[in-house]
C-alpha positions, 0 to 999 in steps of 0.5 A: 647347384653346381654348374658348368665351369665350376670345381666338384666340391668335395665329393665322397663315393663308395665303390664295391671293387675286387678288393672290397669296399674302396672310397673314391673322393675328388682324386677319382676325376683328377687328370681325366675326363669322367662322364659321371651320370646318376640315377634316383635308384638302382633297379628302377624302371627308366633306370634300368630299361635305358638310362644305364642300358644306354651307357653300356652301349655307347660305352666304347664310343665314349671313350674314342670320344676321350672319355677316361672312365664312365660312372654312374651314381645313385643314393644306395649302397655300394653292394646295391650298385654292384649287383645291379652293374653285373645285373645290367652287364655294365663291366665297362661303368664304375657302379658308384654309391652315394648312400647318404645322399651328401654329395648330391646334396653338395652338388645341390643335385638332391631331391626328396621323394618322401616314402619312396625312397627320402633323399635321392638323386636327380636324374643327370649327366655330367662331364668332369674334366680335371674336377670341373664340370664341363657338360651339365644335363639335369632332367626335369621331374620325371622326365628323360631326354638330356642325360642320356648317353646318345646326348652325351656323346653328341655334345662330346663330338660337336 
């Protein structure tokens, strides 16, 4: 599993933007500080009721604390991520897709959920500064205690 101090391996995400489908790679993280948080699935209960909304509410404070971008990622397609972001008023969050889970496998942050949905991302939050992980909070299975926006904000402002 990736750890604090590690450089990101090659990553690929997709995003449905104003100009259509975009492919993002490590250049997304170059020269800036990004909070990247992952959820097991768009539109799922904890993800929709607490995880994403927390980042929506605290986006301005995170950015005031030195964050250049906030990105939410799931093993869903870019169309689902865009629709979920719109339903959550997440204009300040980049909604990224890891459609086949390959990036999460490369990070060592995937999990197999069987008939629930197959390969999914573990729930986590990381801070990436210029492609290097400076904070990594991975949740225990079925937990939501360390990857929330408040915990990340505290870590950034200490």
